[in-house]
C-alpha positions as CSV (number, residue, x, y, z in Angstrom):
1,X,90.6,52.9,58.7
2,X,87.3,54.7,58.8
3,X,88.6,57.2,61.4
4,X,91.5,58.2,59.0
5,X,89.0,58.7,56.2
6,X,86.8,60.9,58.4
7,X,89.8,63.0,59.5
8,X,90.9,63.4,55.8
9,X,87.4,64.3,54.8
10,X,87.2,66.9,57.6
11,X,90.5,68.4,56.5
12,X,89.4,68.5,52.9
13,X,86.1,70.2,53.8
14,X,88.0,72.8,55.8
15,X,90.4,73.4,52.9
16,X,87.5,73.8,50.4
17,X,85.6,76.2,52.8
18,X,88.7,78.4,53.2
19,X,89.5,78.6,49.5
20,X,85.9,79.2,48.4
21,X,85.5,82.6,46.6
22,X,84.2,85.2,48.9
23,X,85.0,83.2,52.0
24,X,87.2,84.8,54.7
25,X,90.9,84.0,54.2
26,X,92.7,81.7,56.6
27,X,94.6,84.3,58.5
28,X,91.4,86.4,59.0
29,X,89.8,83.3,60.5
30,X,92.8,82.6,62.7
31,X,92.8,86.2,64.0
32,X,89.1,86.0,64.7
33,X,89.4,82.9,67.0
34,X,90.1,84.9,70.2
35,X,87.2,87.3,69.4
36,X,84.9,84.4,68.7
37,X,85.8,82.5,71.9
38,X,85.1,85.7,73.9
39,X,81.8,86.3,72.2
40,X,80.8,82.7,72.9
41,X,81.7,83.1,76.6
42,X,79.7,86.3,76.8
43,X,76.7,84.8,75.0
44,X,77.0,87.2,72.1
45,X,77.6,84.5,69.4
46,X,74.8,81.9,69.1
47,X,76.5,80.0,66.3
48,X,78.6,78.0,68.7
49,X,77.3,76.8,72.1
50,X,79.3,76.6,75.3
51,X,79.0,72.8,75.1
52,X,81.0,72.7,71.8
53,X,83.5,75.1,73.3
54,X,83.9,72.8,76.3
55,X,84.4,69.8,74.0
56,X,87.1,71.8,72.2
57,X,88.7,72.6,75.5
58,X,88.8,68.9,76.3
59,X,90.5,68.4,73.0
60,X,93.2,70.9,73.9
61,X,93.6,69.2,77.3
62,X,93.9,65.8,75.6
63,X,96.6,67.1,73.2
64,X,98.8,68.6,76.0
65,X,98.1,65.9,78.5
66,X,100.8,63.2,79.0
67,X,98.0,60.6,79.4
68,X,96.7,59.2,76.1
69,X,94.1,56.7,75.1
70,X,96.7,55.2,72.8
71,X,100.3,55.7,74.2
72,X,102.7,57.6,71.9
73,X,105.3,54.8,72.2
74,X,103.1,52.8,69.8
75,X,104.6,55.2,67.2
76,X,102.2,55.3,64.3
77,X,99.0,54.5,66.1
78,X,99.8,56.6,69.2
79,X,100.6,59.7,67.2
80,X,97.6,59.2,64.8
81,X,95.1,59.6,67.6
82,X,96.7,62.9,68.7
83,X,96.8,64.0,65.1
84,X,93.1,63.1,64.6
85,X,92.1,65.2,67.6
86,X,94.3,68.1,66.4
87,X,92.7,67.9,62.9
88,X,89.2,67.9,64.4
89,X,90.1,70.8,66.7
90,X,91.6,72.9,63.9
91,X,88.9,72.1,61.4
92,X,86.2,73.1,64.0
93,X,87.9,76.3,65.0
94,X,88.7,77.4,61.4
95,X,85.3,76.5,60.1
96,X,83.4,78.2,63.0
97,X,85.6,81.3,62.9
98,X,84.8,81.7,59.2
99,X,81.1,81.7,60.1
100,X,81.8,84.2,62.9
101,X,83.7,86.5,60.6
102,X,80.8,86.4,58.1
103,X,78.4,87.3,61.0
104,X,80.7,90.2,62.0
105,X,80.6,91.5,58.4
106,X,76.8,91.2,58.2
107,X,76.5,93.2,61.5
108,X,78.8,95.9,60.3
109,X,77.1,96.0,56.9
110,X,73.7,96.3,58.7
111,X,75.0,99.2,60.8
112,X,76.3,101.0,57.6
113,X,72.9,100.5,55.9
114,X,71.2,102.2,58.8
115,X,73.3,105.3,58.4
């Protein structure tokens, strides 16, 4: 029960972050994910470490893997653990990509101020 509440809280936090005035919109965040991942791999974005990126990669592997901690044939429980990992993964990516977009905007604004 606590895990469901934590997943719901994470989803709500992400929704609030995306809808906050002045915050990058959802599609801007989604389009920024590949750039962010590349910047993390090149060491150009310190906001997210390679350890967290590896943990996200494990989440993706867990979602596509036919092996589950709780088998999917236990319908409600088996699907809930996959959904929980999916929610965590999406909340993490969307939240972090928003911070990445903000950093990109600050860098661009800094360059414009220098001119």
